[in-house]
C-alpha positions as a printed NumPy array, in Angstrom:
array([[ 83.357, 130.463,  75.38 ],
       [ 80.104, 131.636,  74.957],
       [ 77.267, 131.03 ,  77.46 ],
       [ 73.652, 130.359,  75.764],
       [ 70.671, 130.079,  77.63 ],
       [ 70.021, 126.971,  77.023],
       [ 73.721, 125.955,  78.506],
       [ 73.145, 124.973,  82.191],
       [ 76.386, 126.249,  83.266],
       [ 75.673, 130.194,  82.629],
       [ 71.838, 128.783,  84.905],
       [ 73.763, 127.358,  87.312],
       [ 77.553, 127.485,  87.281],
       [ 79.798, 124.315,  88.177],
       [ 80.925, 122.407,  90.517],
       [ 84.495, 119.842,  89.108],
       [ 86.213, 118.345,  92.375],
       [ 89.155, 116.728,  92.173],
       [ 90.823, 113.715,  95.009],
       [ 94.077, 114.966,  94.776],
       [ 95.436, 118.778,  95.204],
       [ 95.978, 120.974,  92.794],
       [ 93.432, 119.661,  90.411],
       [ 94.399, 115.91 ,  90.058],
       [ 92.846, 112.855,  90.238],
       [ 89.353, 111.307,  90.381],
       [ 87.396, 114.274,  89.254],
       [ 83.722, 115.247,  88.898],
       [ 80.996, 117.808,  87.495],
       [ 77.614, 118.632,  89.414],
       [ 75.958, 121.542,  87.889],
       [ 72.876, 123.449,  89.88 ],
       [ 72.603, 124.729,  93.716],
       [ 73.694, 121.991,  95.902],
       [ 74.813, 121.283,  98.894],
       [ 77.688, 117.812,  99.514],
       [ 76.953, 117.325, 103.283],
       [ 80.056, 115.104, 103.509],
       [ 82.849, 115.772, 101.034],
       [ 85.467, 112.537, 102.457],
       [ 81.71 , 110.482, 100.628],
       [ 82.564, 111.51 ,  97.085],
       [ 85.616, 110.77 ,  95.636],
       [ 87.087, 109.674,  98.824],
       [ 87.631, 112.685,  99.169],
       [ 87.59 , 116.728,  98.073],
       [ 91.397, 117.528,  97.886],
       [ 90.793, 120.523,  95.22 ],
       [ 88.   , 122.185,  92.928],
       [ 86.889, 124.754,  91.074],
       [ 84.002, 126.657,  90.862],
       [ 82.556, 128.531,  88.244],
       [ 79.675, 130.541,  86.932],
       [ 78.936, 133.642,  85.237],
       [ 76.666, 135.198,  88.686],
       [ 79.834, 137.324,  90.103],
       [ 77.667, 136.707,  93.202],
       [ 77.488, 132.945,  92.876],
       [ 78.168, 131.586,  96.608],
       [ 80.816, 128.312,  97.82 ],
       [ 80.088, 128.186, 101.081],
       [ 82.72 , 125.61 , 102.976],
       [ 81.712, 124.416, 106.49 ],
       [ 84.189, 122.594, 108.691],
       [ 81.819, 120.174, 110.206],
       [ 79.733, 117.511, 107.747],
       [ 76.268, 118.144, 107.984],
       [ 76.63 , 122.537, 106.964],
       [ 77.562, 122.321, 110.692],
       [ 80.363, 124.98 , 112.769],
       [ 82.364, 127.388, 111.537],
       [ 81.738, 128.519, 107.598],
       [ 83.612, 130.364, 105.238],
       [ 81.903, 132.728, 102.356],
       [ 83.163, 133.263,  98.546],
       [ 81.616, 134.675,  95.823],
       [ 82.07 , 134.028,  92.703],
       [ 84.605, 132.166,  90.637],
       [ 87.731, 130.308,  92.442],
       [ 90.108, 127.689,  92.039],
       [ 91.087, 125.946,  94.786],
       [ 94.589, 124.367,  94.746],
       [ 94.262, 122.933,  98.2  ],
       [ 90.691, 123.003, 100.076],
       [ 91.824, 121.607, 103.482],
       [ 94.346, 125.47 , 103.35 ],
       [ 91.295, 127.143, 102.922],
       [ 89.852, 126.923, 106.595],
       [ 91.89 , 128.48 , 109.76 ],
       [ 90.225, 126.275, 112.599],
       [ 90.189, 123.307, 110.462],
       [ 89.371, 120.993, 107.577],
       [ 86.132, 121.428, 104.673],
       [ 83.847, 118.643, 105.869],
       [ 80.666, 120.031, 103.895],
       [ 79.848, 122.397, 100.928],
       [ 77.201, 124.786,  99.336],
       [ 77.934, 125.67 ,  95.74 ],
       [ 74.962, 128.195,  93.672],
       [ 74.382, 130.826,  91.045],
       [ 72.318, 132.123,  93.672],
       [ 73.839, 135.348,  96.441],
       [ 73.848, 132.918, 100.144],
       [ 73.697, 136.088, 102.903],
       [ 75.693, 134.927, 105.278],
       [ 71.899, 135.384, 107.473],
       [ 70.583, 132.285, 104.744],
       [ 73.788, 130.234, 105.891],
       [ 73.31 , 129.953, 109.076],
       [ 69.213, 129.266, 108.524],
       [ 70.838, 126.571, 106.433],
       [ 73.377, 125.479, 109.73 ],
       [ 70.927, 126.116, 112.49 ],
       [ 68.635, 123.646, 110.611],
       [ 70.881, 121.262, 108.367],
       [ 68.018, 121.733, 105.586],
       [ 69.326, 123.311, 102.137],
       [ 66.902, 126.454, 100.699],
       [ 63.961, 124.881,  97.967],
       [ 65.621, 123.45 ,  94.585],
       [ 69.145, 122.358,  95.748],
       [ 70.246, 119.053,  95.603],
       [ 71.491, 117.612,  98.607],
       [ 74.857, 115.387,  97.724]])
């Protein structure tokens, strides 16, 4: 697939979430820089996901509490996660951030501390 500048996935990437493990069930596609404050509020729960970006430094951050709190795990680049709740050792994924930008650990800690996403991000 060739991406052009007018194609939003080349600028922002895309996040596809599924209601069941192994990319099954209901699905929803999001584009742009975003944070999902409570994964249980989307499709009655997100069980698997695919994150795509043309930027190798694109960032997916998974948190084990809602509203971007507690422990987090940073992933870079494209990801396909068949069973979301198997990623974190200390618990289920309860919130996440997906962005075409590189978020540093310090930036993620600021989001964690304040609960506020950077300017230009959508809160879902």
